[in-house]
C-alpha positions as a printed Julia matrix, in Angstrom:
105×3 Matrix{Float64}:
  0.1    -0.07   0.15
  1.52    3.22  -1.2
  0.26    6.32   0.71
  2.56    8.72  -1.06
  5.28    9.03   1.75
  8.76    7.51   0.98
 10.24    5.6    3.8
 13.74    6.38   4.63
 16.02    3.36   3.8
 18.16    2.61   6.78
 21.8     2.06   6.23
 23.22   -1.14   7.88
 25.21   -0.21  11.04
 28.98   -0.12  10.15
 31.38   -1.98  12.58
 35.06   -0.81  13.1
 37.83   -2.88  14.4
 39.38   -1.97  17.68
 42.66   -1.2   15.52
 40.93    1.17  13.13
 39.37    2.93  16.17
 42.86    3.28  17.9
 44.43    4.51  14.64
 41.68    7.3   14.25
 41.9     8.28  17.88
 45.74    8.51  17.42
 45.36   10.82  14.7
 43.35   13.32  16.85
 45.21   12.88  20.01
 48.69   12.29  19.08
 49.11   13.92  15.61
 46.78   16.79  16.6
 44.33   16.52  13.52
 41.01   17.77  14.12
 37.79   15.65  14.57
 36.4    17.19  11.57
 39.3    16.44   9.31
 39.88   12.82  10.57
 36.17   12.17  10.26
 35.95   13.31   6.67
 39.39   11.6    5.71
 38.08    8.23   7.16
 34.43    8.51   6.23
 33.51    8.08   9.94
 30.56   10.04  11.54
 32.06   12.77  13.79
 29.75   11.71  16.54
 31.21    8.36  16.58
 34.71    9.59  16.48
 34.19   12.12  19.22
 32.98    9.08  21.45
 36.09    7.09  20.61
 38.35   10.01  21.4
 36.52   10.89  24.8
 36.74    7.12  25.78
 40.37    7.1   25.04
 40.94   10.27  27.07
 38.73    8.72  30.17
 41.03    5.62  29.79
 44.04    7.75  30.04
 42.56    9.85  32.91
 42.26   12.96  31.02
 38.41   13.16  30.57
 36.99   16.56  30.55
 33.35   15.21  31.19
 33.8    12.67  33.95
 33.41    9.81  31.33
 33.85    6.33  32.97
 36.88    4.43  32.03
 36.27    1.15  30.03
 37.27   -0.78  33.1
 34.71    1.16  35.14
 31.99    0.39  32.55
 32.81   -3.24  32.6
 32.61   -3.14  36.52
 29.29   -1.27  36.47
 27.77   -3.89  34.11
 29.06   -6.79  36.22
 27.74   -5.31  39.27
 24.32   -4.3   37.82
 23.99   -8.19  36.75
 24.9    -8.97  40.28
 22.24   -6.97  41.75
 19.76   -8.41  39.44
 20.76  -11.94  40.26
 20.7   -10.99  44.21
 17.31   -9.35  43.91
 15.81  -12.38  42.14
 17.31  -14.77  44.73
 15.92  -12.52  47.59
 12.26  -12.81  46.15
 12.7   -16.42  45.75
 13.75  -16.75  49.37
 10.81  -14.63  50.48
  8.36  -16.7   48.74
 10.06  -19.9   50.17
  9.96  -18.55  53.71
  6.42  -17.46  53.35
  5.63  -20.9   51.75
  7.09  -22.78  54.95
  5.63  -20.65  57.53
  2.18  -21.25  56.04
  3.01  -24.84  56.08
  4.09  -24.81  59.76
  1.07  -22.73  61.12
């Protein structure tokens, strides 16, 4: 059914290797090239390149925005998973305690 409105075709998400990202970041941080120039030269979105550069700064302890380091992000993910599991276990134990209390009454 055509209602006269063209649907935007979505480009597939591009993936870049860690080596490519590191090289792009090096061009900005070590060689002093601008984000705009590197973005155009490599054909990478400036927003993505900016995130890579900011993450590299955070990992070096030089973040201007308080960005978490990669290690901190990994720990946060691990801790959130652990909290979810502990909450689930606590709910199961509450239900089991209530069940056994009812059985013994």
